[in-house]
N, C-alpha and C positions, 0 to 999 in steps of 0.2 A: 504494500500500500504506500503510495507516495505521500510525502509530507509537504503540505502547502503552507509556506510562511512568507507572507508579503508577496514579493515578485519571484521568490525562489520556489522551485519544486524539486526536492531532492528525491530522485528515483532510486530504486534498488538495483536496477541493471544499468551498466555503463552505456548500453545502446540507446536508452531512453534519454530525452533531453533533461538535463539537470537545471538549466536556467533558460527560461523562455520569456523574455521580456523585451519590449520595444523592438520586436522583430529579430532579435539575436537569439540563436539557439546554440547552447554549449552543452557538452557532455559533463558528467559529474567529475571526471578526471581533470578536464580543462578548468572547471570552476575551482577545484581544490588547488590545482597548480597555480592559477592566477592569484588566489588569495594568499597562499604561502609565500609566493615570490614577492607579492606586494609587501608583506611583513618584512621580508629580507631587504627590500629596497628601503623601507623606512628605517630599519636598524642601520644599514650601511650609510644612509644619508645623514642620520642623526649623529652617529659616532664621529664622523669627520668634522661636523660643524660645531659640535660642543666645544672642542678645544679652541677653534678659531674664535668663536663667540666669547669665550671667557678671556681671551687675550685682549680683545678690544672693549671689554666691559659690557657686553650684551647679556641680559639675564638668561639663565640656563633654559628655562621653559620656552622663551621666545625664540632662541636660536634653534632649539630642537623641533619646535612646531613648524617653523618656517622651512626647515630642511625636509621634514616629513611631507609637508604639503607639496613642496616642489618636486620631490621624488615621485610621489604618487601622480602628480599632474603630468609629468613627462611620460609615464607609462600609459596613463589614460588617453593622452593625446595620440600616442602611437597606436593604441588599440582602436581608437575612433577613426583615425586616418586609414588604417588597414581595412576596417569595416566599410568605410565610405567607398573605397576603391572597387570592391567586388561584392559587397553585401554579405560577406561571411568571414569568419575568423578561423584560420587553420593553425596548426602547430608552428609553422615557419613564421607567420605573421605575429603570433604571440611572442615567440623567441626574439624576433627583431625589435618589438616594442620594449622588451626588458633589456635588450642589448643597449638601446639608447640610454636607458636609465643608468646603465653600468659604464657608460662612456665608450662603448665599442663601435657605435655607428653615428 
């Protein structure tokens, strides 16, 4: 039995859509991959910015939140542009979006 929570529908089988919202259909594995990688982007962005912010006197929470927002925004922009291009998201497009956040593209 699928679980319906807001816009998310977590299905038991990987072949069924896990997220179907605003015309985007993703499988459960893709949703889990995107969420866990977003957390990693936030951690990586915040860790580098905390030290720089403390050197110039910016409060810890301000520098951390700005870094987290910027990291997530870069990934979301990449995912949105990939979706606009062909109306779907595949593994390559997801990897490219996260590569931009990591500074690889």
